N, C-alpha and C positions, 0 to 999 in steps of 0.2 A: 705053147702059149708063152707070153712074156714073163720074164723073171721079175719078181718083186725085189727091188734093191732097197736096202736100208738108207733112209735119208738122215744124214748127220746134221746136227745143229752145232755151230761153233761160234763162240764169242771172240771177236777180233777187234783190234783198234787200228784204224787207218787214218793217218794225218790228224791224230788226236780226237777222232770221233769213233764211237763204239758201234759195231754192227753185229748182227746175228746173221751168219752165212749158213744157208741150208743147201746141201748138195749130197750127191752119192759118193763123192770122193771121201777118202778117209780123213780123219781130223788133222793129221800131220800135213797132208797135202794142202788142205784148205788153209791151214796156218801159214804154210810156206808161201802160198800165193799171196795171201794178205800181207805178209811181211815184205814180199817183193814189191807190191804196189805201194805200201807205206814208205819203203826206202826210196822208190822212184819219186813219189810225191815230195818227200823231204829234200831230195837232191835238187829237184827243179825249183822248189821254194827258196833254197839257199842261193841259187844262181839268179833267181828273179823274185826278190822279196816283195815286190809290189803287185804281183799277180793275185787275182782273186782265187779262192779255192776252186771255183768252177773252171776258170781258165787253166789253172794248174792241172786239174783232173783231165781236161781235154788234151793238154800237151802230153801227159803221161799215157793216155789212151792211144794217141797218135804214135808215140815212141814205141809202145808195146806192140801195136799193130805192125809197125815197120819191122821190128825184130821178128815177129811171127812170119811175115812175108819173106824176109831174108832167109830164115830157117827153112821155110817151105821150098824156096827156090834151091837152096843148097841140097835139100833132101831129094828133090826131083833130079838134080844134076848127078847126085850119087847113084840114084836108081838107074839113070841112063848109062852111067859108066859101068855099073854091075851088069846090066843087060848086054852091053857091048862086049864085056869080058866073057860072058857065057857063050856068045856067038863065035868067039875066036877059038 
């Protein structure tokens, strides 16, 4: 049967708004992710001070999704190289 995992509740601040994040990740991981999102939001706001918070958040989401897809592609290429090394 499935394991019951503890759900953590963590208070975080992102772009000067407070949130309670619930998840199975540990507190430090949740805080690290929130800090990363906060930093990204603030960096985009500094470059584009007239963006609404909603548009800022969408740009951050697109940038983070791009980073994720790049990392996923890099990972797949590394796996392919490792598989080729095993064959040789």
